[in-house]
MARFIFI-697678 format. One record per residue (C-alpha): x, y, z. Coordinates in steps of 0.05 Angstrom, whole numbers, padded with zeros to 5 digits, always signed. Layout:
BEGIN
XYZ...
//
This chain:
BEGIN
-02233+00876-00824-02227+00944-00858-02225+01005-00812-02215+01080-00816-02171+01115-00765-02167+01190-00754-02102+01203-00716-02072+01265-00684-02000+01262-00660-01972+01310-00608-01899+01326-00590-01838+01347-00630-01868+01321-00695-01862+01379-00745-01800+01399-00783-01768+01333-00763-01783+01288-00822-01841+01255-00785-01889+01258-00843-01840+01222-00889-01831+01171-00834-01906+01159-00830-01913+01158-00906-01862+01102-00912-01895+01060-00858-01964+01069-00888-01938+01049-00956-01907+00985-00928-01972+00968-00892-02015+00980-00954-02056+01035-00921-02092+01091-00959-02104+01162-00935-02059+01221-00920-02013+01255-00870-02004+01330-00860-01982+01383-00810-02034+01423-00772-02028+01496-00751-02026+01477-00677-01960+01440-00685-01990+01370-00688-01991+01320-00745-02056+01291-00772-02062+01222-00803-02124+01194-00835-02118+01123-00860-02160+01065-00883-02142+00992-00887-02138+00927-00848-02149+00936-00773-02084+00898-00758-02045+00943-00805-02072+01006-00772-02053+00978-00703-01983+00965-00728-01979+01036-00756-01998+01065-00688-01943+01023-00654-01889+01043-00704-01903+01118-00704-01902+01122-00628-01827+01136-00625-01774+01178-00592-01719+01179-00644-01680+01244-00655-01705+01292-00680-01775+01262-00670-01807+01257-00601-01880+01233-00598-01914+01252-00533-01986+01232-00545-02030+01200-00598-02105+01210-00604-02144+01159-00646-02216+01159-00670-02239+01096-00707-02295+01098-00758-02323+01057-00815-02281+01064-00879-02308+01107-00936-02262+01080-00991-02248+01152-01015-02173+01143-01018-02137+01103-01071-02067+01113-01043-02030+01145-00985-02009+01218-00994-01962+01265-00958-01993+01334-00960-01945+01393-00958-01978+01460-00945-01916+01498-00921-01870+01544-00961-01809+01520-00998-01759+01540-00944-01795+01501-00890-01802+01441-00936-01728+01444-00952-01710+01443-00878-01753+01381-00867-01723+01344-00926-01654+01358-00899-01674+01330-00832-01699+01268-00866-01633+01260-00904-01594+01266-00839-01638+01214-00805-01627+01164-00861-01552+01176-00859-01551+01161-00784-01592+01098-00794-01547+01074-00851-01484+01086-00809-01514+01050-00749-01536+00990-00790-01468+00985-00826-01430+00987-00760-01474+00931-00733-01460+00889-00794-01385+00903-00789-01386+00881-00716-01423+00817-00736-01372+00803-00790-01316+00815-00740-01347+00764-00693-01351+00713-00748-01278+00726-00767-01257+00718-00694-01295+00652-00693-01259+00630-00757-01193+00648-00725-01210+00604-00665-01227+00545-00711-01161+00555-00748-01124+00554-00681-01160+00490-00664-01141+00460-00732-01069+00480-00722-01069+00447-00653-01098+00383-00683-01045+00383-00737-00990+00391-00684-01021+00334-00645-01023+00290-00707-00951+00307-00722-00932+00286-00651-00969+00220-00657-00935+00205-00723-00867+00221-00693-00883+00174-00635-00905+00121-00685-00840+00130-00723-00801+00118-00658-00838+00053-00645-00825+00030-00716-00751+00045-00707-00750+00002-00644-00786-00053-00680-00736-00049-00738-00679-00058-00689-00710-00121-00659-00727-00154-00725-00660-00164-00760-00689-00195-00823-00735-00136-00836-00694-00082-00802-00670-00047-00865-00739-00041-00896-00772-00018-00832-00718+00035-00820-00733+00063-00889-00808+00063-00874-00796+00096-00807-00756+00151-00842-00813+00164-00890-00862+00169-00832-00816+00218-00796-00812+00259-00860-00888+00259-00866-00894+00283-00794-00846+00340-00809-00888+00362-00868-00951+00362-00825-00915+00406-00774-00896+00455-00830-00968+00455-00855-00994+00471-00785-00945+00529-00780-00968+00557-00847-01041+00552-00826-01025+00592-00762-00988+00646-00802-01045+00651-00853-01097+00658-00798-01059+00713-00763-01048+00751-00829-01121+00744-00852-01149+00765-00785-01102+00825-00781-01117+00849-00852-01193+00843-00842-01191+00881-00775-01149+00936-00807-01200+00939-00865-01258+00944-00815-01225+01002-00778-01207+01037-00843-01278+01030-00870-01310+01055-00805-01263+01115-00804-01279+01130-00877-01354+01127-00864-01348+01173-00803-01309+01223-00845-01359+01220-00903-01418+01231-00855-01383+01292-00825-01373+01321-00895-01446+01309-00913-01470+01342-00849-01426+01402-00862-01453+01407-00933-01524+01403-00907-01509+01460-00859-01481+01503-00916-01543+01488-00958-01588+01508-00900-01550+01573-00890-01557+01590-00964-01632+01576-00962-01641+01622-00903-01602+01679-00936
//
């Protein structure tokens, strides 16, 4: 069912990138209308669309996420007029104020990107640790298989001693089995070394990438501060 909602948001909602935040949500929910700052420090939203989409908008904009802090939301529901063909962000302030807000939006997106990337890196690290455990298990199984083959070779040697007519041939076969067991032991050791090397290199890469991102974010924040200082002067 189509509805119209006239919304007024109180709190720390101006000069914090809140209108851009609302504009993105409204776009994703296919709502039409506008968002703008009011002189009393609040933000006004007028939107039309599906009732469920408007309810979702109200839930998503009720946030406390630096530098935004929503303290109260007033909503008046009416019948839609169909006067809006899209959703618009109305900017009535001067260029300096608008520049500040756009800088705040940029900083918020940088923080979100860094947080999301760190979460993904932690997830990758967990998967790599799991892979390392599986490789350890595989190495253990290879060692166990090598032991069983060595044990089998011993039994064949005993059997070769008891059966004189076939002793020579069985001794040769037992030697080949022992050789095969030795190769499996070598393969198991190589797997262990490869796992340790891969895990170490990936962990070092994760730490290096995280350090690089932190450094880049610090540089960007310093550049934003310089830009803001130039705008003020």
